[in-house]
N, C-alpha and C positions, 0 to 999 in steps of 0.2 A: 134958572131954572128949578122950578120948586113944585111940592107935589099936592098937588089936590084931593079933596075928599069926593069918592064914589058912589060910596053908597054906605048907610050905616053899620055902624063898626056891630062884629061880631060878637059873642059873648067873652070878658076877658077872664082869663080860664084863672082856674087858685092857683096858689102860689104852687104847689109841685106839678102840675100840668106843664111847666114851665119847661124850653128845650135847653138841657146840660150843653150843649155844642154850639152856643152864638146869643142864647139868651133868647130867641125869640119868642113869643105869646104864640099861642095856640086858638082856634076856637072848635067847636065841635065836631067830630067825624065827619054828621052829615052836611054841613057846608059848604057852600062852593066858594071858589076864589074869586075874586076879582074882576072877571072877564067879562062881565054882564053889560059894557059898556061899551066893549072893545068890537068892532067889527069880524077882525080877521081870529078873537078867540072862540067868537058865537060859532061863527063856519067851520072851524075846523073842530070843535066840540058836537056837532050835529052827526047823526047818523046820516052814514051815504053822501058826504065832503065832494064838492065838484073841486078838484083842489086847482086844476087847472082855470076852473073860473074867477077861483080866490086872487092865485097869481097875477090875472089877466087885471081883474077889477085894480087891485095896489098897483099895478104899473101905471096901469092909466090913470087912478090919481095920483102918483108921484110925477104925472107929467102933466097934470092939472095944477096940483096946489105940492111941490118936493118938501115943503117945511113941516105940515099938517101928514102927510104920508109917512114922513119919516118919525114923526111922533107915535103914531098908531102903530108902527113897526114897534118902536122901543115899547110901549107902552103893552103890545102884547107879551113882548117878551117877560114883563113885568108881572101880567096878569097869568103867565102862565108858570111862574113861581108864587104865586098861589099870593097875591101882594093886594090889597083892594084901594089902591092909591095910585092916583096917573101923574107923570112926569107932565110939566107945561114947561114949555120956553119959547120965546119970538124968533130964537135964534137957535133952532138946535144943532147946526152946521159948527157952531164954534162952541156950543156947550161944553162944561166941564163934564163929562159924563160920570166918572169915578166920584166925583165930589155930588153931585145929582143925588147919586143911585146909595151915597153914605147918607143923606139927608132923607133920600125916601123910606130906608131901611129904619132909620132912627125914628121919625115920625110914623110908620107902620107898628114898630114894638112899641112907642107908649102907647098910642093909641087903641092896640089889640087889633091889627089892618091884615096879619100877615097870619098864614098858616104855618106856621111853625113847628119842630120837631120833626116828628118823619110824616106827617101831617100833608106837607105841601107836596103837588101833583103828579110830580116823577117819581115819586113813593107810593102815590098810589096808584098806581097805573095798573094794578088788578079792576078797579072799578072800571065801570062799562065807560063813562063821559071822561076821567082820566086813561085809560087805556086808548079810548080815539086821538085825545090830546095829542099824548106823545108821539102815536103813529102819522099821525096828519101834520103833527109840527116839522118831524123831519122831513118830510117830503116835500112840503108846501118848502121850506127853507132849501132845499137841494132845487126843484121847482124853479123857485125864484132866480136865484142864481144863472140855471141856465138860459131860463129864458131872457133874463135880464141881458145876456150876453147874446143873443139871438136877435134881441133889440138894439145892440151897440151902447147897453147901459151901463155893461160891467164895467170899463177901463175909461167910463167918459168922465169930464170935469174933475175938477181936482181944489179940493177945499183948501189947501193951504198957499193958492195963487189970490193973489190981490185982485181982489173983484171978481172972482169964482162965484156965483148965484148959484147956481148946481150942483152937488158932487155927485159920485159916482155912489147910487144907494147903496151899493151893493160895500163898498168901501167903508163905506159910512157906518155901515150894519156890524160888518168882521170890528170896524175899532169900540163901536160900542161894548159887543159882544165879550170882546176881551176885557173891556175894563170890567164889566158884570162879572165873566169870570175870575179875576183876581183877587189878590190879596187883599187888596185897597177896601172893598167892601167886607162888613165881618158879619157875613149872612149866609148859613148854609145854602136856604134857599134860592139864595141867586144867584149864588156861585156854582151852585149844582144846575142847576138851568140854563146859563148863561156859558158854560162847559159843553151843557148837551148840543145847545142851537148851534156853539160856536163849530165845535166839531162835525155837525151834519150839514154847517156852509161849506165846511172843507170839501163834504164829499162833493157838495154843487161843484166847489172849483174845479176837483179834478174831473168831473164829468165835462166842464166846461174846456178845462184843459185838455183831456183827450179827443172833443171836437177841434180847437183849433188844431191840434197837430194833425190829425187829418186834413186839414185844409190845407195846412201849409206842405204836407206831403204829397198830396194832387196837385198844388202849383208848382212848385218845383218838379213833379213829374212832367206838366205840361210844358215848361219851361225846358226840359231837357231835350222832350219830342220836338222844341220848336227848333232847338239849338240845329239837333241832329238833321232833320229836314233842312234849313236854311242853308247848312254846308253842304249840303249833296245838290242846291240847285246855284245855276248861275243867275243873275239878273237882278233887277228888283230888287237891289241893296236899302234902299234908304227905305221903304214901307217894311221890309223883314226888319232892319236894324230897330226901328220904332215899334215894332211888334214885341221884339224880346226885352226891349228897354220896358215898356209894359210890364212884361209878365216878370221881369226882373224885378222892378217894384212890389209886383204882387206878394212875389216871395220874400219879399224884404218884410213887407207887414205882415204878412200871416206867420211872421219869427219872431219877430215882436209881440204880439198881440199873444202867441202862445206861452213866448219866457215872461211876460206879464202877468199874464194869469198863475204862471208858476211860482214869484214872485210873491202873488198873494196871499199863496196857500202857505208856503212857507215864512212867509210874516206872520202868518196866523198861527202855525203850530209852533214856531218859536215864542209866541207869546203866551199860548194858552200852555201848552202841552207841558214844559219842564216845571212849573210850579203842579197841577194837577195829578200827574202820574205821582204825585207824594204828599195829595193833598190827606187831609186826616179825617176824611168820609171815605169808607170804603168803597162805597157805590161808584164815588168820583173816580177813584184811585182802577178800579174796575172799566170805568167806561173809557177812560185813555187808553186801558189794554186793550180793550177791543176793538177800539179805532184806531189804533195804531196799526193795528195786522192788517187794517182792510186798506189805509193807506198805502202802504209798502207793497200790498197786493195790488193794485189800481195804479202805483206810478212808481212803479219798481226804479225807475231813472232818479227819482229827485231824492228817494229817500230808503231805499233797501241798500245797506251800507252797515258797515260796524258802528259808526257813532249814534245810528238809530236802534240798532236792535241789542245793542247793552241794556237798553231799558229793559226788554224783556228779560232779561238774566236777572235784573236786579227783580222786578215786579215778582219770579218766580222766587223770591224767598219772602214775600211781604207777609204781616202775620195774618193775614185775611185767606180765608180756604177759596172764596169768590175770587179773590182779586186773583191770585196764582191759576183758576182754572179760566179766568179771562185772559191772564195771559198766554196758558200755552193754547188756549183756542187761536187767540192773534198769532204767532208762531205757527201753527198749524196752517190757518191762512196767509201769511206771509210768504213761507218756504212751499207751501207744497208741490207747484208747479217743477218741473224738471229745470225749464232754464232761469228760474230761481234760484237754484242749488248752489253755483259758482260764486256769486254774491254773498251767499249766505255760510258757507260753509265755514268759516272762519270763526263765524258765531258760534254755530252748532257743535261744531270739535271744542272751544272753549267752555263751553256749558254743560256739555255732554255728561258730566257726572251729575248736575243737579236736575236733567232733566228726566236720565234713568231713576232716580230719587223719588221723583215725581207720580213712579208708578204706584210706590205701596204709600203716596200722599192720598187719605181719606176724605182730607178736607176739600183736594181740588178734584 
């Protein structure tokens, strides 16, 4: 993979404009990030974006030309981080994404092609274009996962198998975003943006998991009803056995699909959250805290346990007030429902003193 120039570089800043955290170069506050060539970026920053159409168009492009579509998706994430360069590769499926992103960040810094410091899009969400970008990007990623599941593209393919041509686009995106959010690339803009998009991908996986769980429950109920009916009737045993066998296969398939989606979500959280809840940037730590609360509320069977609730306990003592506030909100989201209280009672008891102290925490 290699980086290519997308447009003329912005004006390099004076030495005192360089970002202290990561050494990124920034251009003027009015300059736009490098999404001018990316169809997804342009669509998501437009007023009144039709997100369903953007999702459909990308999935159709993926079915026609998967390699080009995957690169467009990765370059959308790069543009959303405020980088005016794009990744090129003849084999994106087998690309070493961390190494390519490291090369990209270094090239962007040396050429003044990155919105550094506090000027990359996620930290400019008060401005109309970037506010739309953040909201639309979150919804786009979630809808992309759900629609890929509906089209049986969520779990298809396996890039690790010999001869595999078309990987699951969501699995590939998951791995690319995990790489982008990792410590391997020392760029706050990439790390923060990769974290945000990876966490929204997890939101989409949980919607798909809920849909798969519902389908599994419905198949199980249908099987149970058919079994009860067949036991009450005599005769036609061969036809009944064949029908029951087909339903049993449906139930098994639905359960395997549900579990595979859950495993994808777990893999994403295990890869990203453990580093980002202690990121050096407070905005990233706050994103981790608020996202965890939503996941525990949406999928308590996957994560509502002491092993994950303990992160909130640590975040309650974060040095940044915004992070502590996000942790409190996350606890309220995760533990508010009565049916979730038994699973969280040990955590709430352990951290009750700190929770009481936060009542006097003016910064939270």
